[in-house]
C-alpha positions in Angstrom: 9.3 273.7 91.2 10.8 277.0 90.3 9.5 280.5 89.7 11.9 282.8 87.8 11.9 286.3 86.6 14.7 288.6 85.5 15.2 292.0 83.9 18.3 293.0 81.8 19.9 295.6 79.6 22.2 294.8 76.7 23.8 297.7 74.9 26.7 298.3 72.5 27.9 301.9 72.3 30.0 303.5 69.5 30.6 300.0 68.2 33.3 299.7 70.8 31.7 299.3 74.3 29.5 296.4 75.1 27.6 296.5 78.4 25.3 293.9 79.9 23.3 294.2 83.2 20.8 291.8 84.6 18.9 291.3 87.8 17.5 287.8 88.5 15.2 286.3 91.1 14.5 282.5 91.4 12.2 281.0 94.0 12.4 277.2 94.5 9.5 275.5 96.3 8.9 271.9 97.4 12.5 271.2 98.3 13.3 267.6 99.0 14.4 267.7 102.7 14.3 265.6 105.8 11.1 266.6 107.5 10.5 266.0 111.2 7.9 263.2 111.8 6.2 262.0 115.0 8.4 259.6 117.0 5.5 257.1 117.0 6.5 256.3 113.4 9.8 254.9 114.6 11.7 257.5 112.7 13.0 260.9 113.5 12.6 262.3 110.0 11.5 261.4 106.5 12.3 262.8 103.0 9.5 265.1 101.9 8.9 267.9 99.4 8.9 270.7 101.8 10.4 274.2 102.2 11.3 276.9 99.8 14.2 279.3 99.2 15.1 282.2 96.9 18.2 283.1 95.0 18.6 286.6 93.6 21.4 288.9 92.5 22.9 291.1 89.9 25.3 290.4 87.0 27.3 293.1 85.3 29.8 292.9 82.4 31.7 295.3 80.3 33.7 294.5 77.2 35.8 297.1 75.3 37.5 297.1 71.9 40.4 299.2 73.0 42.2 299.0 69.6 40.6 297.7 66.4 42.5 298.0 63.2 43.3 295.7 60.2 46.4 294.2 61.8 46.1 295.0 65.4 43.4 294.5 68.0 43.3 294.7 71.8 40.2 293.8 73.8 39.4 293.7 77.5 36.5 292.7 79.6 35.4 292.6 83.2 32.4 291.0 85.0 31.0 291.2 88.5 28.1 289.3 90.1 26.3 288.9 93.4 24.2 286.2 94.9 21.9 286.4 97.8 20.4 283.1 99.0 17.7 282.8 101.7 15.7 279.9 103.0 12.1 281.0 103.1 10.4 278.1 104.9 11.0 274.5 106.1 8.5 271.9 107.1 7.4 273.7 110.3 7.6 277.3 111.5 10.8 277.8 113.5 12.3 274.5 112.4 16.1 274.3 111.9 18.1 271.6 110.3 21.8 271.4 111.4 24.3 269.7 109.0 27.8 270.3 110.2 29.0 273.1 109.8 25.8 274.7 108.4 22.3 275.3 109.6 19.1 275.6 107.5 16.7 278.0 109.0 14.1 280.5 107.6 15.7 283.9 107.1 19.2 282.6 106.6 21.4 281.3 103.7 21.5 277.6 103.1 25.2 277.7 103.7 25.0 279.7 107.0 27.7 278.6 109.4 26.6 277.3 112.8 29.2 276.4 115.4 30.9 277.5 118.6 32.2 281.1 118.5 35.9 281.2 119.3 37.2 284.3 121.1 40.9 283.6 121.5 43.5 282.7 124.1 43.6 283.7 127.8 47.0 285.4 128.0 47.5 284.2 131.6 46.6 280.6 131.3 47.0 279.8 127.6 43.5 278.2 127.5 41.2 278.8 124.6 38.1 280.9 125.3 34.7 280.9 123.6 31.6 283.0 123.9 29.0 281.1 125.9 26.1 282.1 123.5 23.6 280.4 125.8 20.1 281.8 125.3 19.1 284.1 128.2 15.5 284.4 129.4 15.0 287.6 127.4 16.1 285.8 124.2 19.5 287.4 123.9 22.8 285.5 123.8 25.2 285.3 126.8 28.5 286.8 125.8 30.4 285.5 128.8 33.8 283.9 128.0 33.8 280.2 128.8 35.6 276.9 128.1 34.9 274.8 125.0 32.6 272.4 126.9 30.4 275.2 128.2 30.0 277.0 124.8 26.9 276.6 122.7 26.8 276.5 119.0 25.2 279.5 117.4 24.4 281.1 114.1 27.4 283.2 113.2 25.7 286.3 111.7 27.2 287.4 108.4 29.4 284.3 108.0 28.4 282.2 105.0 30.0 280.4 102.1 28.4 282.7 99.6 30.7 285.6 98.5 29.6 289.2 98.5 30.9 289.4 95.0 32.6 287.3 92.4 33.6 287.5 88.7 36.7 287.9 86.5 38.4 289.9 83.9 40.1 289.1 80.6 42.1 290.5 77.8 43.1 289.5 74.3 45.7 290.8 71.9 46.2 290.1 68.2 48.9 291.5 65.9 49.2 289.9 62.4 50.1 286.3 63.1 50.8 286.7 66.9 48.0 286.4 69.5 47.8 286.3 73.2 44.9 286.0 75.7 44.5 285.7 79.5 41.8 285.6 82.1 41.6 286.1 85.9 38.9 285.2 88.4 38.1 286.5 91.9 35.8 286.0 94.9 35.5 288.1 98.1 33.4 288.5 101.2 32.8 284.8 102.0 34.2 282.2 104.5 35.5 278.7 104.1 35.4 276.0 106.8 38.9 274.5 107.1 38.2 271.0 108.3 41.9 270.3 108.5 42.1 272.4 111.7 40.9 269.4 113.8 43.8 267.4 112.5 46.6 269.9 112.1 45.8 272.5 114.7 44.3 270.3 117.5 46.6 271.8 120.2 47.9 268.4 121.2 44.7 266.3 121.2 46.4 263.8 118.9 50.0 264.6 119.8 51.4 261.9 117.5 50.0 263.3 114.3 51.6 265.7 111.8 51.1 269.3 112.9 50.6 272.7 111.2 53.4 275.2 111.6 50.8 277.5 113.0 51.3 275.6 116.3 54.7 277.2 116.6 52.7 280.4 117.5 51.2 278.7 120.5 50.9 280.3 124.0 54.0 279.3 126.1 54.1 281.6 129.1 51.9 284.1 131.0 51.5 287.3 129.1 51.9 285.8 125.6 49.4 287.3 123.2 48.4 284.8 120.5 45.3 283.2 119.1 46.9 279.7 119.3 46.3 278.0 122.7 48.9 276.2 124.7 49.8 272.7 123.4 49.0 269.9 125.8 49.0 266.2 125.1 45.4 264.9 124.9 44.0 268.5 124.9 40.2 268.4 124.9 39.7 272.1 125.0 41.4 273.2 121.7 41.2 273.0 118.0 40.1 269.3 117.7 36.5 270.4 118.4 34.6 272.5 115.9 34.4 276.3 116.4 34.7 279.5 114.3 38.5 279.0 114.6 38.1 276.8 111.5 36.4 279.6 109.6 38.7 281.6 107.3 38.2 284.4 104.8 38.1 282.8 101.4 38.9 285.9 99.3 41.2 285.2 96.3 42.4 286.5 93.0 43.6 283.9 90.5 45.3 284.1 87.2 43.4 281.3 85.5 45.1 281.0 82.1 47.4 282.6 79.6 47.8 281.6 76.0 50.4 282.9 73.5 50.5 281.7 69.9 52.2 282.4 66.6 51.0 281.3 63.2 53.9 280.4 61.0 54.2 282.4 57.7 52.3 280.9 54.7 55.3 281.2 52.3 57.3 279.0 54.7 54.4 276.5 55.1 53.9 276.1 51.3 57.5 275.0 50.9 56.9 272.3 53.5 53.6 271.3 52.0 51.6 272.3 55.1 48.4 274.4 55.0 48.6 275.8 58.6 50.9 275.6 61.6 50.8 277.2 65.0 53.3 277.3 67.8 51.8 278.0 71.2 52.4 278.1 74.9 49.5 277.8 77.4 49.4 278.0 81.2 46.6 277.4 83.7 46.3 278.4 87.4 49.5 280.4 87.1 49.2 282.6 90.1 46.9 282.9 93.1 46.6 285.7 95.7 44.9 284.5 98.9 45.2 284.6 102.7 44.5 280.8 102.8 47.2 278.1 103.0 45.3 275.9 100.6 43.5 276.1 97.2 40.7 278.8 97.7 38.4 277.2 95.1 36.7 274.9 97.5 33.2 273.3 97.3 30.2 275.6 96.8 29.3 275.0 100.5 32.7 276.3 101.6 33.8 273.0 103.1 37.6 272.2 102.7 38.9 268.8 103.7 42.4 268.2 102.2 41.0 268.6 98.7 43.7 268.1 96.0 44.5 271.6 94.7 44.1 272.8 91.1 47.2 272.0 89.1 49.5 274.7 87.7 50.3 273.6 84.2 52.4 275.0 81.3 52.0 273.5 77.9 54.2 274.2 74.8 53.0 272.7 71.6 52.9 272.7 67.8 49.7 272.3 65.8 50.0 271.4 62.2 47.3 271.0 59.5 48.2 269.2 56.3 
């Protein structure tokens, strides 16, 4: 069940500026999750209506009529939003549910990353290094650098699949029978889990497989400074095993679409016995700025696993109405 409340402001000023602001808060209770059950039942867990979480955030948008005359108009708009998600409770106090590469735990996002914390490469040996993150008697984490087998998975504070901000902007132009429109979208401040690392950047674990060109940056001799370990056939210490090495900043800016059209003159159409005709060109996913080497629009949980990218398309057409 859900409990929602929100507050907003919608204003139009000077018949030119339109501003909308909203704050929302949605609490969801009785989530359907696998709850821990006594081992005497013969099962480790069972689906139950347990737990709760909250989603809250801000949405802002501004639209402006820059030019507005009989034959000419130019409009532009921008929007920005935030989302904060937090698991409030599970079936038992202190319980945590791990589902690679995330963890569900009260006080954290439901897409909070949980894995080994990668430090880098030992410049003398070329071996990968990880933070131990073992829990000390005083409850703190051990920050000693260790090998992969000695490293403990941990909650990576501040690293979730939820962006700190997201939105888009758009513009439209009309002049007599000519019109054009475009829109962009963006996200920033979140991380994606690149599951291809264990296949393409495995540092030699499967030496017969295709390999990422990132492996060319591998450590090769003492003193090399790099974040790619030495490549060794059958390597069990490197990228084949999950770690924060697979977490990458998911920021992007994408030109989503552009449409340009022209309505043919009526006097020309009348001679042809046509009521309306429009020539147009439309493009989708035209340009993307990102630090990733794959499509940044991944699943909502931030998981990427060789997903087919959004197609870049350009269409030229003619619409005719008799």
